[in-house]
C-alpha positions as CSV (number, residue, x, y, z in Angstrom):
1,X,11.5,-27.8,202.4
2,X,8.9,-26.6,200.0
3,X,5.3,-27.5,200.9
4,X,2.8,-27.3,198.1
5,X,-0.2,-25.1,199.0
6,X,-3.4,-24.5,197.2
7,X,-3.0,-21.7,194.7
8,X,-5.5,-19.1,195.5
9,X,-4.3,-16.5,193.1
10,X,-4.4,-17.1,189.3
11,X,-0.8,-16.1,188.6
12,X,0.4,-18.7,191.0
13,X,-0.9,-21.4,188.7
14,X,1.9,-20.7,186.2
15,X,2.8,-18.2,183.5
16,X,-0.6,-18.3,181.7
17,X,-2.2,-15.3,183.5
18,X,0.9,-13.2,182.9
19,X,0.8,-14.0,179.1
20,X,-2.9,-13.1,178.9
21,X,-2.3,-9.9,180.8
22,X,0.4,-8.9,178.3
23,X,-2.0,-9.4,175.4
24,X,-5.0,-7.9,177.3
25,X,-5.4,-4.8,175.0
26,X,-5.1,-6.9,171.9
27,X,-7.7,-9.4,173.2
28,X,-10.0,-6.6,174.3
29,X,-9.9,-5.1,170.7
30,X,-10.8,-8.5,169.3
31,X,-13.7,-8.7,171.8
32,X,-15.0,-5.4,170.4
33,X,-15.0,-6.9,166.9
34,X,-17.0,-10.0,168.0
35,X,-20.5,-10.2,166.4
36,X,-21.7,-12.4,169.3
37,X,-22.3,-11.1,172.8
38,X,-21.5,-14.5,174.4
39,X,-18.6,-17.0,173.9
40,X,-18.3,-20.6,174.8
41,X,-15.4,-22.0,176.9
42,X,-13.5,-23.2,173.9
43,X,-14.1,-20.0,171.9
44,X,-12.8,-18.0,174.9
45,X,-9.7,-20.1,175.2
46,X,-9.0,-19.6,171.5
47,X,-9.4,-15.9,171.9
48,X,-7.0,-15.8,174.9
49,X,-4.5,-18.1,173.1
50,X,-4.6,-20.7,176.0
51,X,-6.0,-24.1,176.7
52,X,-9.3,-24.6,178.5
53,X,-7.7,-25.8,181.7
54,X,-6.7,-22.3,183.1
55,X,-10.2,-21.1,182.4
56,X,-11.6,-24.0,184.4
57,X,-9.2,-23.2,187.2
58,X,-10.3,-19.5,187.2
59,X,-13.9,-20.6,187.2
60,X,-13.4,-22.8,190.2
61,X,-11.7,-19.9,192.0
62,X,-14.6,-17.6,191.0
63,X,-12.1,-15.1,189.3
64,X,-14.3,-15.2,186.2
65,X,-17.9,-16.3,185.9
66,X,-20.2,-17.6,183.2
67,X,-23.0,-15.0,183.1
68,X,-24.4,-15.9,179.7
69,X,-26.9,-18.5,178.5
70,X,-25.8,-22.2,178.3
71,X,-22.8,-21.5,180.5
72,X,-21.2,-19.0,178.2
73,X,-19.1,-15.9,178.9
74,X,-20.4,-12.4,178.1
75,X,-18.0,-10.1,176.3
76,X,-18.5,-7.6,179.2
77,X,-17.4,-10.2,181.8
78,X,-14.4,-11.1,179.7
79,X,-13.4,-7.5,179.4
80,X,-13.7,-7.0,183.2
81,X,-11.6,-10.1,183.8
82,X,-8.9,-8.9,181.4
83,X,-8.6,-5.7,183.4
84,X,-8.5,-7.6,186.6
85,X,-5.6,-9.7,185.3
86,X,-3.8,-6.5,184.1
87,X,-4.0,-5.1,187.5
88,X,-2.9,-8.2,189.4
89,X,-0.9,-10.7,187.3
90,X,2.8,-10.9,187.9
91,X,5.7,-12.4,185.9
92,X,6.2,-16.1,186.5
93,X,9.9,-16.5,187.4
94,X,11.9,-19.6,186.4
95,X,12.6,-20.6,190.0
96,X,8.9,-21.5,190.4
97,X,9.1,-24.3,187.8
98,X,11.1,-26.7,189.9
99,X,8.9,-26.1,192.9
100,X,5.8,-27.1,190.9
101,X,7.4,-30.4,190.0
102,X,7.9,-31.4,193.6
103,X,5.4,-33.5,195.6
104,X,4.0,-32.3,198.9
105,X,6.6,-34.2,200.8
106,X,9.4,-32.2,199.1
107,X,10.9,-35.0,197.0
108,X,11.1,-34.7,193.2
109,X,8.9,-37.1,191.2
110,X,10.4,-40.4,190.1
111,X,11.1,-40.6,186.3
112,X,8.1,-42.8,185.4
113,X,5.6,-42.1,188.2
114,X,3.0,-41.1,185.7
115,X,3.3,-44.4,183.8
116,X,3.2,-46.6,186.9
117,X,0.2,-44.8,188.3
118,X,-1.8,-44.8,185.1
119,X,-5.2,-46.5,184.8
120,X,-6.6,-47.1,181.3
121,X,-8.3,-49.7,179.2
122,X,-6.4,-51.6,176.5
123,X,-8.3,-51.5,173.2
124,X,-10.0,-54.7,172.1
125,X,-8.3,-56.7,169.3
126,X,-5.0,-54.8,169.5
127,X,-2.1,-57.0,170.6
128,X,0.3,-54.0,170.6
129,X,0.2,-50.2,170.7
130,X,2.6,-47.5,169.6
131,X,4.0,-44.9,172.2
132,X,1.7,-42.3,170.7
133,X,-1.4,-44.5,171.1
134,X,-0.5,-45.3,174.6
135,X,0.2,-41.6,175.5
136,X,-3.3,-40.6,174.4
137,X,-4.8,-43.1,176.8
138,X,-2.5,-42.3,179.7
139,X,-2.6,-38.6,179.3
140,X,1.2,-38.0,178.8
141,X,3.6,-37.2,176.0
142,X,4.8,-40.0,173.8
143,X,8.4,-39.1,174.6
144,X,7.9,-40.3,178.2
145,X,7.1,-43.8,176.9
146,X,10.1,-43.8,174.6
147,X,12.3,-42.8,177.5
148,X,10.9,-45.8,179.5
149,X,11.8,-48.0,176.5
150,X,15.3,-46.7,176.3
151,X,15.7,-47.1,180.1
152,X,14.4,-50.7,179.8
153,X,11.5,-50.1,182.1
154,X,9.3,-51.7,179.5
155,X,10.1,-54.1,176.6
156,X,9.2,-52.9,173.1
157,X,9.9,-54.0,169.5
158,X,10.4,-52.2,166.3
159,X,7.2,-51.8,164.2
160,X,9.3,-50.0,161.5
161,X,12.8,-48.7,161.5
162,X,11.7,-45.5,163.3
163,X,8.6,-46.7,165.2
164,X,8.2,-48.7,168.4
165,X,5.3,-50.8,169.5
166,X,4.6,-52.4,172.9
167,X,2.6,-55.6,173.4
168,X,-0.1,-55.8,176.1
169,X,1.9,-58.5,178.0
170,X,5.1,-56.4,177.9
171,X,3.2,-53.3,179.3
172,X,1.6,-55.4,182.1
173,X,5.0,-56.7,183.1
174,X,6.7,-53.3,183.0
175,X,3.8,-51.4,184.7
176,X,1.6,-53.9,186.5
177,X,-1.9,-53.0,187.8
178,X,-2.3,-50.1,185.3
179,X,-4.8,-51.9,182.9
180,X,-8.5,-51.8,183.6
181,X,-11.0,-54.4,182.4
182,X,-14.0,-53.2,180.5
183,X,-16.2,-55.1,182.9
184,X,-15.2,-52.7,185.6
185,X,-16.8,-49.7,183.8
186,X,-19.6,-48.1,185.8
187,X,-23.1,-48.5,184.6
188,X,-25.1,-45.6,183.1
189,X,-27.3,-43.6,185.5
190,X,-31.0,-44.4,185.4
191,X,-33.5,-42.1,183.8
192,X,-34.1,-40.5,180.4
193,X,-33.2,-37.0,181.5
194,X,-30.1,-36.6,183.7
195,X,-29.1,-33.6,185.7
196,X,-25.7,-32.0,184.9
197,X,-24.5,-33.1,188.4
198,X,-25.4,-36.7,187.7
199,X,-23.5,-36.7,184.3
200,X,-20.5,-34.9,185.8
201,X,-20.2,-37.6,188.6
202,X,-20.5,-40.3,186.0
203,X,-17.8,-38.8,183.8
204,X,-15.5,-38.5,186.8
205,X,-16.0,-42.2,187.5
206,X,-14.8,-43.3,184.0
207,X,-11.5,-45.2,183.9
208,X,-9.3,-42.3,182.5
209,X,-6.5,-40.3,184.0
210,X,-7.4,-37.0,185.5
211,X,-5.5,-35.1,182.8
212,X,-7.5,-36.8,180.1
213,X,-10.8,-37.0,181.9
214,X,-13.6,-35.8,179.6
215,X,-15.6,-32.9,181.1
216,X,-19.3,-32.2,180.7
217,X,-18.5,-28.7,179.4
218,X,-16.2,-30.0,176.6
219,X,-18.7,-32.7,175.5
220,X,-21.6,-30.2,175.4
221,X,-19.5,-27.7,173.5
222,X,-18.5,-30.4,171.0
223,X,-22.2,-31.5,170.6
224,X,-21.5,-35.0,171.9
225,X,-24.0,-34.5,174.7
226,X,-27.4,-33.1,174.0
227,X,-29.2,-30.7,176.4
228,X,-32.9,-30.2,176.9
229,X,-35.3,-28.4,179.1
230,X,-38.2,-30.0,180.9
231,X,-41.6,-28.3,180.7
232,X,-42.1,-26.1,183.7
233,X,-38.5,-26.3,184.8
234,X,-35.6,-23.9,184.1
235,X,-33.0,-26.6,184.9
236,X,-31.0,-28.1,182.1
237,X,-30.9,-31.9,181.6
238,X,-28.7,-34.2,179.4
239,X,-30.5,-36.8,177.4
240,X,-29.6,-40.4,178.4
241,X,-29.5,-41.4,174.8
242,X,-26.6,-39.0,174.0
243,X,-24.7,-40.1,177.1
244,X,-25.2,-43.8,176.0
245,X,-23.9,-42.9,172.6
246,X,-20.8,-41.3,174.1
247,X,-20.4,-44.4,176.4
248,X,-20.5,-46.8,173.4
249,X,-18.0,-44.7,171.5
250,X,-15.7,-44.8,174.6
251,X,-16.0,-48.6,174.7
252,X,-15.3,-49.0,171.0
253,X,-12.2,-47.0,171.4
254,X,-11.2,-49.1,174.3
């Protein structure tokens, strides 16, 4: 029986590290042409041709570090990391894919586990949602919801000849206990200047699936959270007004 273990080496997270290692020389040449000495998380992901999640995994494992201002990567650190991957990354064989799909007890996941374990807020004033709108809130692909419709796990109706829609009542009957009331949302932290740790804990408490959970790094990079320094302190703080604005936008979308 396969027992899932914590992946301590980056190439055991999937084929991403191997793909980056194959393109390392090309990426290193592009780094040399950069006019900036420091790159954000998203800019680095675009340069590597990957999503931001593998970079976050590597940061947690301390395989790469943010050694620049405002949690950015220096080009020297990225060049070092590319060489590190070239020396250690290994091909990701196809027999590993099935192992990653299994749970820790060794059984394969049930077809619609992701839908039945979802927790999200149904948007106000919307009696029905399309599979694409639901998938954005659940953190899955819309094809999974269409498969659930075809398997009669949830009732749906035709919005157009080629487009489904699912009512709130039909979703609750098909996947009970997955909808969250807006009254259950956590209150904003107190104070006008919030530490990054406070904001990070608050974002993790929002009613969103882990895959779609907004991260503080993404919101800062996108300019949706504003940073400031306190006089006499080198610590960064997030303004409560920007967090409140983000909270209101989340509720309007809900």
